[in-house]
N, C-alpha and C positions, 0 to 999 in steps of 0.2 A: 369134544372140541374138534375143530377142523384140522384136516391134514395139511401140512405145509410142504410145498415142493421146492427143492433147491436144485438148480441146474448148473453144472460146472462144465465148461467146454474147453477142449484142447489141453492135454492130449486126448482125453476120453470124456464122453458124455455119460452121466449116470444120474439116477434119481433115488432119493431116500425119502420115504414116507415116515413122518414122526407122529406119534400119537400121545406122547406124554410130555408134560411140562419139563420134567427133569432132563429128558433127552434134548429138548430145544435149548435149554440153558447150557448144556454141555457143548453142543455144537456151535452155539453163538460165540463161545470163548475161543474156538478155533477157526471162525469164519474169516478172520484177517489173513489167514494163510493163503486164501484164494482171491483176495482183493488186489490183484496186480496182474500185469501182462504175463502171458505164458512164458515169454522170453524176456525176463526182467526181474531182478531181485533187490534192487536198491532204489528207493524213491528219492529223487533229487529235487522234488518240488515243482514249482510252476515256472514256465518260461513265457516271455512276451516277445514274439518276433517283431522286428522293425522292417519298414518298407525299404528294400533295395540295399540295405547295409547289414553286414553280418553282426549278430550278437554271439557271444560264446558262453558256454556252460561247462565247467570243469568236472571231471570224474576221476576216480582212483582205479589203479590196477586191482584185479581180483574181484571185480564186481560186474554185474550186468545192470548199468544205471538206466533209469527211465524218468521222463519228465512229462508233466501234463501241460496242455496249452489249449486255448480257445481258438477254433478255426471258423472262418466265414465261407459260406458256399460261394464258389466261383473264384476264390483266391487260390493262388498257387504258393506252396510252402517249400522252401529249399533247406536241405540238411546236408552236412558233410562231417565225416570223422577224420579228416586229414588236417594237420599231421598229428602224429603221436610223439610223446616226448621220448619214449624209449626205443623207437625204431619203427619200421614198417610192420603193420598188423593187418591180417586178413580179417577185416571187420565186416559187420552186418548191421543194417538198420531195419527195425520193425516198427510199424505204425498201427495203432489200435484205436477203435472208437471208444465211446464212453462205457460200453459193456465189455470191453477188452476183446472185441472181435478184431482180428487182424485184417486191415484193409489195404496195406501197402508195405512192400519191402524193397530194399536196395542192397545190392551186393557189390560186384566188381564193376570197374570201368564206368562209374557214374560221371555225370557231367562236371562235377566239381573235384574229382579225384586227380588233382594235378601232381600229387606226391608219388603214387604208384597205382597200378591198375587194380590191386586187391583191396584198396581202402574204399569203404562204402560212401557214396554220396548220391543225391538225386533230388528230383523235384516232384511234388505231389499236389494235385489240384483237388480241393475240397468240393464235394457234391452236396453235403448236408451240414449246415452250421451246427456247432456244438463243441463238447469237450473231447479232446483226443490225447493219446499218449504216444510218445516216441521213445524207443529203447535202443540202446547200443550194446552189441555183444561181439565176442569173437565168433568166427564162422563155426557152426551155423547158429548155435545157441549156447555158447559157453562163456565163462567169465573172460573179460578183457585182460590181455596180458600186460599192457602198458597204460600208464596214466595218460590222459589227453583231454581234449575239449570237443564238445559238440558245437558246431557252428550252425546258425539258423537265421533265416530272414523270410520275407514273403513279398509277393507282388499281388495286385488286385486283379489278376487275370492269369490265364495259363502262360507260363514261360516257354516260349517256342523257339527252338534253335532253327535258324534259317541258313545254317551252313557257314562256310568260310568265304570271306571276300578278300580280294587282292587289290589294294589301292594302286593306281598308277598316277601319272602327273596330270591326267585329264579326268574330268568328272565321269563317274559311272553310277548306275542305278541298281538298287537291290529292293525287290518288292516285298511287301508285308501285307497281312490281312487284318481286317477289323476284328476287334474283341481280344486279340492276343497281346502279350508282352513279347516283343520281338528282340532276338539277340543274334549277333553275328560274331564269328571268330576271325581275327586277323593277326598277322605278324607285323611287328613294328621294329624299326631300327632306331637306336638311341640318337636323340638330337634331331630327328626328322619331324617335320610338321605335317600332321594329318588333319584333313578337313572333312567334317561330317555335317550334313544338313538335312533337316526335315522340312525345308521351305516349300516343297511341292505340296505339302498338306497344310490346309488352312487352320487345322484345329490346334488347341493349346497343347503343344507336345513337350516332352521331357527327354533328355539324353544323358546316359551315364556310361562311363568308360571304366572297366575293371581290368586289373592285371591278371596274371595266370592263376593266382590264388583266389580270384574273384573278390579282391579287395578294391573298393571304389577308389579311383585315382583322379577322376575329373567328372564334372557334370555341367549341364547347360540347360537353362530354362528359357527365359524371354530375351529379346533384343540381342540375338546372336550376331556374329560377324557377317553372315552370309544372307540373312533374310531382312527384307525391308519392314515386314510386319512385326508387331510387338510380341506375339504369342508363339510363333514357330521357333523351335530350338535349333541352334547350329553352333559349331565350335571350330576353332583352329587350335589343335593340341599338339604340343611337342612331346614326343615319346621320351620318358626319363631313362629308359633302359631298352635293350634289345630283347625281344621275346614275344610270347603270345599274349594277346589282349582280347577283351570282349567289349563290344558296344551294344548297349541295351536301349531300346526306344519304346516309348509308350505315351499315352495321354497323361497330362498333368494330374496328380504328381506321381501316382503309382497305379493308375487304372489302365485297363486295356484300351487299344485304339478304338476310336469311334468310326474312323473311315479307313478303308484300304488305300495305300499309296506306296511310296518308295523312299528309301534312304539314298541320298547322294553322297559320294565319298571319293576322295583323291588324296594324294600327298604332294608336298612341295619339294622341288629339287633341293639337294643339300647346298648349303651356302658357305663360301670361303671368303674370309676377309682378306683383301689384297694387302701386300706389303707396301712400304713407303716408296713412292716413285724415285727413280735414280737418274743419273746422267743429265741433270738440268742444264740447259744452255739457252742463252738469250742473245740476240744480235740485232742492231739497228739495220733496217732495210731502206732507210731514207731519212729525210729530215724530221718526219712526224710518224714514222711507222717502225715496227719491230716484229721479229719472229721469235716465238717461244717454243722450245723443244724439251722433251723428257722421255724416259723409258719406264715401262711398267715395272713395279716392284716385284718381290718374290715373297709369297706366291702371287700370281697374277690376280687371283680372285675369281669367284664364280658368279654366275648370272650376269647382270649388266653392271659394269664398273664405270662410274662417271668421275672424271677428273675436274676438280675445282681449283682454279688458279686466281691469283691476285697479283696485280702489278703495282709497284711502289717506286717513288723517286728514291734516289740514293739516300735521301735524308729520312726516309720512312713514311712519307705521305702517300696515302692510297690514291691511285690514279684511276684504275678501272679493274674490273674482274669479269670472270665468265666461267663456263664449264663446257666440257666436251667429252665424248666417249672415245675420242682419239688421243694421241699423245703429242699434239702440237696445237698452237693457236697463233693468230695474227692480230696485232694490236695497232690501232691508228689513233690519230688525234693527239700525238705526243709533241713534246717541245724539242725543236732542233738543238743539237749540241748538248743534250742533257743525259745524265746517267740514271739508270734504272736497275731494279732487280725484281724477281718474281718468286712467289711460293706456289706450291701445288700439293694437293693430297687426293687420295683415291677413296671413293665412296661406293659401298656395296649395297645395291637396292634390295637384295633378298633378305638381309637381316638388319639393314639400316645401320651398319657399322662403317667406320672410316679408318684409314691408315693414319700414321703420323704425317706431319707436314714437312716437306722438303723445301729448302731455300737455295736459290741460284746465286751465282756470283753477279757482279755488276756488269753492265754493258751500256753503250751510248748510241744515241741517234746521230745522224750525219750533222755536220757543222751547219750553222744557220746562215741563210742568205741575208745580205744586208741591203735594204732599199736605199735609193739615192739620198733620201732624207730620213735618217734613223740611225741611232747609235746604241739603243738598249733594247734587246730582244725580250719581250714580255710574255712569250709563249703563244699558245693557241687559244682562240676564243670560239665558242659554239653559240649559234644564234637560236633564239626562241621566237617563234612567229607571233608578232604583235605583243610581245612581252619584253619591254626594255630591261636590260641588265647593265650593270656597272662593272668597270675594270679600272683599277687604280694605276697612277703613275706618280713619280716623285719629281720634285724640282731639280733642276740641273741636268735633266736627261731629255733625249728625243726618243720617246718610246715607240715601239712598233709591235704589231701582233699579226699572226698568220691566221687564216680561216679558210675553210672549204666552202666554195660557192657553187650554186646550181644555176644553170642557165634559166632565165625567165624570172628568177626571184630577185626582189629588190632588197638591198642591204643599206641600213640607215645608221648614221653616226652623228653624235653631237657632243660638243665640248661646252655648250652654253648652259646658263642657269647656275651651275655649280661653281664656275670660275669666270670672272669678268676679264680675264687676261686676253689680250689680242692674239688669238690662236689660229692655227692653220692645220688642215687635214690633207694628207696625200694618200691616194689609193694606187696600188701596183698589182699587176697580174703576176703569174707564176714566173715569168721571165724578167721580173723586176722593172717592167716598163710602166710608167705612170699612166693610168687610164682615167683618173678623175682627181679633182682637188677642190677645196673651197677655202676662202679667206673669211669674208664677212657676209652677214645677212643671208645665210643659207635657209633651207626649207624648214628648219626646226628652231632657229633662234634669230631674233631681229636686231642683233648688235654685232660687235666685233668678234665675240666667240664663234668659232667655226662650227658648221654642221653640213652634212653631205648625205645625199641619197643616190644610190647607184643600182641600176638594174643590170644584172650579170648577163652578158651575151654568150659566154662560153664557160662551161663548168670547169672547175679546177681550183688550185690554191691561189689565194690572194693575200696581200699584205696591206694593212692600214697603219699609217704613221701619224703621230700628232706632235705638234711643236709650237713654239712661240713664232710669231711672224718674223721672217718667212720660213727660215729653217734653222732656228736657234733653239737652245735648250729652254725649257719652261722655267719661269720665275717662281712658280708656286706648285705645290703638290695638290693634286685633285684627281678626277677620274673622267673617263670617257663612257658615255652611254651608247648602247648599240642594240639593234633588233632587226628582224627581217619582216617583210610583208610579201603577200602574193601579188601585189600590184604596186605601181609607182604612185607617188603623190602628185596631185594635179597642179601644183605650183612649185616653182623653184625657190620661192622665198616665203617666209611665214606671213600669212594674212592676218591682220588684226580686225576684230569685230567689236562693236560697242553696243552691248544690250541696252535697251530702253524699257520703259514700263509697258509699251505696246509691242506687238509682234513685228519683227523685221525678217527679211529673207536674204539668204546668201545662196546664189545659184551654183550648182555643180554639174559636171558632165559625166556621162557614162564612161566606164573603162578605167577610172582612177579612184584613189582614196584622197581624202582632204583633211587638212589640219588648219585650225584657226586659233589665234591667241586672243584672250580677253582679260581685262582687269576686273577682279571680283572683290567685293567688300565682305568682311567676315559676318556671318549670320544671314546674309541676303540669299534669297532663293532665286536661282536661275533656271529658266525653262528652255528646253531644246526639243525640237520636233522634226522628224523625217516623215511625218504623216502625209506630206505632199506627194511622196513617191508612190508608185503603183503598189497595190496590195501584194503583188507577186514579188516585190523586192524585199528580200530578207535582210534588212539593214542592221547595222550595229553602231553603237555610240560609246566612246570612251573619253573620260576626262582625266588629264594628267596635270601635275604641278609643273613648274618651270624646269625641273630636273627630270621630268618624265617618269615620275613615280605615279602609278595608277591610283586615282582617287575615287573613281566611280565608273560603272559600265552598265549598259542596258542592251538587251537583245530584243525581245518581243513584248507586246502588250504593256507599254509604258503608260504614263498617266494621260497622254494626249490622244492616243489612238489604240485600237485593239488590233490583234493579229501580228503580222510579221514586221511592219515598220517600227523602228525604234523611237522612243521619246524619253524625256527625263525631266524631273523637277529636283534640282540639286542645291543643297545649302552649302555655301562656301565655308570651309572650316576656319579660314583666316584670310586677311586682306592680302592679296598677292596677284601675280599674273598666272593664268592657267591656260591650258591648251585643250581644245576639244578635237577629237579625231572621229571622223565618220567614214564608214565603208560598208561594203556588202559583208554578210556574215563570213567568218573565216579569214578576215584580213584581206579580202579581195576587192577589186574595183567594182564600182556600181554597174549594175546591168542597165539601168535607166538614168536619164537626167532628171534633176529635181531641184528642190530648194531645202536648205536648212533654215527652219524658222527658229527665232530665238528672242528672248526678252528676260527681264528680271521683275520680281515682285517686290513692291515697297516693303522694306524691312519692318518687322514686327517688334515693338518695344513694350514691355510691361510697364504700366504706369506706377509711379511712386505713390506713397500714402498721401491722401488729400490733406491740405493744411488750412489754416485760418478759418476754422469752423466757427460759425456765429449763428445764434438763434435769438429771436425776439418775438414777444407776443404782439399781435397786430389788432387785437380785439379781445373780447371776453372769451371767445371760443376758437380763435384762429391764431396762427403763428407763422413766421417766415424763417426758413433756415437757409444758410448759404455756406460755401466753402471755396477753396481755391485748388486748382489741379496740383498734384504732387510733382516731384522731380525725379525722373523725367515725366513729362506729361503723358507719354504713351503714344502708340501709333495706331493706325486704323481707327475703328470706332471704339471710344471709351464710354462705358456706361457706369454711372454712379449709383450704387445701391445704398439707400438710407433706411434707418430704423429709428422710430420715435418712441421714447419711454417717459413714464412719470419719474419724478426725482427719486422715487422708491424703487425703480427698476422694473416696473410693470410695463410690458409692451403695449403701446397704444395703436400704432399704425406703421406702415412701411411703404416704400415705393422705389422707383428708379427713374433716372433721367439721364440724358446725354449732356445736359447743362450742368451748372454748378449751384443751383438753388431749387427750392421747392416750397410750396405753400401747404400748410396743414390746417384742417378744419375739424369741427366736432369736438373741440377740447372743452375743458372745464374752466370756468372763470376763476381768476385768482389762484391758479395752480402752477406748480413748478415742473419743468420738463428738461430733458436733454436728448441729444440724438447722436447716432454713430453713422459713419459713411465709409465705404471702400470703393475702389475703382476696379472695373473688370475690363480686360483687353480682349476684344473679340477675335483678333487674328491668331492668337495662340492659346486662348482659353485660360489665361492666368489672371490672378487678382493681386491687388496691393494689400498691405496690412490695413486694419480697420482703425480709423481715427474717432475719438470721442470728444464731443463738445462740452463746454461748461453748462450750468443750469441757467434757465431763464423762465419767466412767468407770463401768463396771460393777464389781461386787464382785470381789475377788481370786479367782483360780481355786482350787478345792479340790484337795488333793493326796491321792491314794489311798495306802493303806498301803505298796503296792509301786509306786513311780513317782517320777520326779524331773524329767521333761521334758514339759511340756504341749504337745501337738501340735495342739491346737484341736479342732474339732467335725467329725465325719464324718456323712454322710447315706447311707442305705442304698437300694439299688435291688433290687427283688424279683427273685430268681433270676438276677441279673446281677452276678457277683463283680467287685469293684473293689479297687484296690491303694492303700496309703498307706505312704510311706517312713519309715524311721528311720535313725539313724546310729549307728555303733559308739561305745561309751563312754557311752551313755545308757540310761535305763529309761523309754521313752516311754509316754505315756498319752493317750487321746482320749475326749472326751465325745460322747454321742449321745442322741437322744430316742427312747425305745422305747414301743411300743403294746402293751397287754395282749393276749395271744393270738398275737402274732407271734414267730417264731423268728429269732434273730440268730446268725450263723455267722461264725467267725473261724478262720484257719489261718496258722501260720508255717512250714508244711512245704512241701517241694518247692523253694522258692527258696533255702533255706539249711539245711545239715546241723547247725547249731549246736543244742546241747541247750537249748531255749527253754521258757518258761513263760508261760501266760496267766492273768490274774486279772480277774474281772468284779465291779464294785462298783455298788450302787444309789446313789440321790441322797444318802443319808446316809453314803456311803463305807463301807457294810458289804459285805464280800465275799459275793457270792451264788453264784459259780461259779468254777472254776479248772480248769486241765488242765496236766499235765506231759507225759507221753508217751502215744503210741498213742491219740490222740483220734479223733473220728468221721471226720476228713478226712485223717489221715496216720498211718501205722503205724510210726513210728520215734520218735526223741527230740524232733524239732520238735513244738511244741505245736499243738493244734487244739481248738476248743470250739464247742458248739452250745447256745444257751440260749433257752428259751421264756419270754417275759416274762409275769409274772403281774400286775404293777401298772404302769400307764403312768407314765412320768416320765423323768427324766434318769439316765443310767447312764454308767459309766466303764470302759473296757477298757484294761488295761496289759499290756505285753509286756516280757519280760526274759530274761536268761540264768538257768539254774537256780541257786538258786531265786528269788532276788530281787537278782541282781547285773547290772551293766551288760553290754550286748551286746559281744561280741568283734568282730563284723562288722556292716557296714552292709547293710541288706536292706529288706524291706517286708512288711507284713501284708496278707492278702487277706480281704475281708469281704463279706457279702451277707445278705439277709433272705429268709425263706420263709414261706409261709402255714401251714405245718405243720412239725412236728419230724421229724428223721430217725429211722428205725426201729431204729437200732443206735448204741450209745455208742462203738463203735470201728469202724474201717474194715474191712469184710469183704472177703476176697480170694477171687476165683473163678478157676478154671483151665479155660479152654475146651479141648475136645478136638474130634476130627473128627466126633463124633456129638452130637446135641442133649442138653444137660443142663438141669436145672431148679434155680432158686433161689427158694424160696417167699418171699412178702412179704404183709403184712397190711394191711387197710384202715386209714385214718386217718393214715398216716405216709408220708414220702418215704424213698427208699433210695439209698445209695451203695455201689458195689462197685469194688474195685481188681483189675486183672488185668495180667499181663505180656504184651506184644505184640511180635511180630517184624516188622521192616520188610518190607513187600510182602505180608504175609499178610492175607487177607480174614477179618474176624470178623463173625459174624451174631448179631443180637440180636432177640428177638421177645417182644412182650407180647400176642400173639394169643390166649393161653390165658385172657386176662381177659375173661370174658363177664358180661353184665349181672346174671345171677341167681346167680353164684358168689360165695361168701364169701371163699375163699382162692384166690389166683392164683399163677402162677409166671412168672419170667423164664426164657425158654428161650435157650440160647446154645450155639454150637459154633464150631470153627474150620474153615476150608476150606483145605486145603493149596494152596500156589501151584502153578500149572501152567506148566511151561516148555516151549517149543517148540524 
């Protein structure tokens, strides 16, 4: 037998040569003593490391435990024996390959020994994929003193320490290289926010943060807080405690970097929430202004502190609000002689927290000035450019309002539309000197209610008062409407325009805005156009009701012109007076002079359902139908759509008309019909409901001299024979419409050998043609007939047994039309032979020939003899004998 060599390495190598089977069996029994690492005596099984997160495997005191695991070339594996349950241990790590050759050890001061310097930990990068063993022992190869746990994990690349970083409040950079798993050490303070970013690298990165024990406490993959891209990792992380931490970066999710780049890092300043503001104080500084003061709370707060304040009437109604980084604010637009209070709280930007809200005591603005005509202060009003607003007053008062005016701006007021009371408006400056007034027929209303437009010459506070004529309290409660404009109106009284169905013009001048009043009818369309003005004029058009509530507006590209000039087609929602305002864009005066064009469109009314439907037969094949317009009749063009049916509901024909009657033809004699009709309105595309008539009949069917069974009407197809059936025991007849010059052809031959007869009658039932035997289409007793019509009209064809008796058999008649007559009154027979023969024919006619044929025989026919300049031509024909193989 062959010698067997067994090699055992560490602590000694030796070889034993065995030559007998008995010795081999003996040593096999003891081979398990050497199947373990040299520094390991307790097999703890297999471990499977995870990427980036510790797994643990427990062991007992008094052993040298070891574990097997599968490693991949290029991956780095991390191991740590810290902590131990019984105390600090001078531990040691040994790593072996599959043959138990030691390939790596770790003793003191490893990268993961956060417990003490003598506890073993470290990182190992695999060079060859395969099975490996990791063992734990007391230094240097003795049993462990205390029970504990092996911690283990891996990364898909070498774990490379890049030293310690020290974040500051501004961004810094730390470089790293491709292929590695990079990590940095840093010290963090509890509660401080630390920012880390791999945004400088475009690759799909991953970020992990570990505490001092290398336990993962945070991670970031895509869509971080600092990168605009989706795959670069970044994070804003708040330290949970003070101590040492590690940041690890790599390509997603566990592999080494693909590119070299750098980590960006910083920390955010600590944030302190401010205390509640104190020492709140408010005071009126005039009739409409006040000053608000407060002091910072304790603590003051860190980073930027913003104070948010709200001002209320003494009754708790919110007036205005604002914010400031200071400790005071000025408020305007208040009401004279009124009480207020305010609240304020502090907001910290660094952590988005706020203090509690503090509330001030009440304070008042200065007493109200009283205009010469006014007894009830209604507060302050604020104007909106070209947007009318309303402010109420009550009966029994002479109300007045203050407002701030700017020089050059026009301020407009009206008491019209909403109240027919004979009212009066007075306008005062800040010194309570009356500067304008109006009684009747002002610029915005054409009656006794007052309206006023005032262009301010000097900026400041003004007062507007409203009263019954001339300075007495109102009899009714109502409201005043007010707005501002950038230019004055071109007329001191309201101009009335009257639209017609054709365009009219109203001239206007540059520098002003214009208002016009017009009466409108509900549903009517009104057209307005400023297209007459230069294309450079950016005009604007508004329509108000009589109380100046906006109904419609248009700026550019209206229905009547493109570009900047304004135009409109507007449908009045109700019958009333309306106002149209025209101006340059932005509520300004026109740059150029021009014309406002205006008109209205005839209103559109949907027609009611037609009534009085009546139908009557006017002949055997014609009828007249009529109806009356519905209520309302409808406007613009009304079209009536009718449909004609048999009494059984089969559609016959249809049509439309703008009248109220129609004529129908092509009907069947002695038949019942009805019709429906509805009205369509062209101006708005709507229709009435459909009305249905009663039934009516055409005249009784005429009976030819030879005929007893009306089979209805037949229609001819040119050169395409058709069939129509009849039954035994009848003398059938059919009507048809014939056109002069057309030839109509009939045959009873071929389908039945019965001795038949054909009679043809005109519309007056006068016989115009007949045939008994040997007609143009059959050479026996069955009848055939060809008739060229001389006068267009209705004709009747009858079929019977000779001469005018009922058929003995059921069969059918064949019929067709041709554009020319046939050249022979009887069917011509030709007899093909094996050589060409000729049958002459003449111009102007069609021809038919009968021949006897044998199954399987080929028959040749030729019209090749027909040349352009020949007058007479020939049909050539012959038979070709069949050839049998």
